[in-house]
C-alpha positions in Angstrom: -1.8 -11.1 -17.6 0.5 -14.3 -18.8 1.4 -16.7 -16.4 4.6 -18.5 -15.6 6.7 -20.8 -13.7 7.1 -18.5 -10.4 3.2 -17.4 -10.8 1.0 -14.6 -12.7 3.3 -12.3 -14.1 1.9 -8.6 -15.1 2.1 -8.2 -19.1 3.1 -4.8 -20.6 0.1 -2.8 -20.5 0.3 -3.6 -15.9 3.7 -3.3 -16.1 3.4 0.6 -17.1 0.1 1.3 -15.6 2.0 -0.4 -12.4 5.4 1.7 -12.9 3.5 5.1 -13.8 1.6 4.1 -10.4 -1.6 4.1 -11.7 -3.9 1.5 -10.9 -3.8 -1.9 -12.2 -7.6 -3.6 -13.2 -7.5 -7.3 -13.3 -9.1 -8.9 -16.8 -12.7 -9.2 -14.2 -12.8 -4.7 -14.1 -11.6 -5.2 -10.3 -8.6 -3.4 -8.8 -5.7 -5.5 -8.2 -4.7 -6.4 -4.7 -1.6 -5.0 -3.4 0.2 -5.0 -0.3 2.5 -2.3 1.2 3.2 -4.4 4.4 6.6 -6.5 2.0 9.0 -7.0 5.2 11.9 -7.1 2.5 11.4 -3.3 1.9 11.6 -2.9 5.5 15.3 -3.1 8.3 14.3 -4.8 11.1 14.6 -1.6 13.0 12.0 -0.3 11.2 9.7 -3.2 11.2 9.1 -3.3 15.3 8.6 0.5 14.8 5.7 -0.4 12.4 4.7 -3.4 15.1 4.8 -0.7 17.6 2.6 1.5 16.0 -0.2 -1.1 14.5 0.2 -0.8 11.6 -2.2 -2.9 8.9 -2.4 -2.7 5.3 -6.6 -2.6 5.5 -8.2 -0.6 8.5 -10.6 -2.2 10.3 -11.6 1.4 11.5 -14.6 3.1 9.5 -13.2 6.1 8.0 -9.6 5.8 9.5 -7.8 5.5 6.0 -3.9 6.3 5.6 -5.3 8.4 2.3 -7.3 10.5 4.9 -4.2 11.0 7.3 -2.5 14.2 7.6 1.3 12.1 7.7 0.6 10.2 4.5 2.1 10.8 1.0 0.9 9.4 -1.7 -1.6 8.2 -4.2 -5.2 7.6 -2.9 -5.5 4.4 -4.5 -3.9 2.3 -6.6 -0.2 2.0 -5.2 2.0 2.5 -1.9 2.4 5.8 -0.3 4.8 7.0 2.9 4.1 8.3 6.3 6.0 11.3 8.1 5.9 9.1 11.4 5.7 5.4 9.8 8.9 3.6 8.0 8.4 1.8 5.3 5.8 1.8 2.0 2.2 2.7 3.5 -0.5 0.9 1.8 -3.6 3.8 1.3 -6.3 1.8 2.5 -4.0 1.1 5.6 -4.1 2.4 9.6 -1.6 2.7 12.5 -2.5 3.9 15.8 -0.3 7.5 15.0 -3.6 7.8 12.9 -5.0 11.9 12.2 -7.5 13.1 10.0 -6.7 15.4 7.4 -8.6 18.2 6.8 
């Protein structure tokens, strides 16, 4: 990865993988961290709904994560998905009050 005035940027390979929704692997071999709780992506009303449902990008509840919820739509890891009930992007490792175990 290269570094510019505004901080690190993705190389061509990483940008292509991210665009395809595939996990981007950092040079050290671990998965690249990402966030799905960017307030710029949702309206003020949607942010209020997310706050009311206690949405968090990372769950603190064992066995309860967005990717394992019936409401979650998207990849099981690597990029943000969506939720049938919660507005805005949703992290597969996230959690909120409307969690309902899939299956």
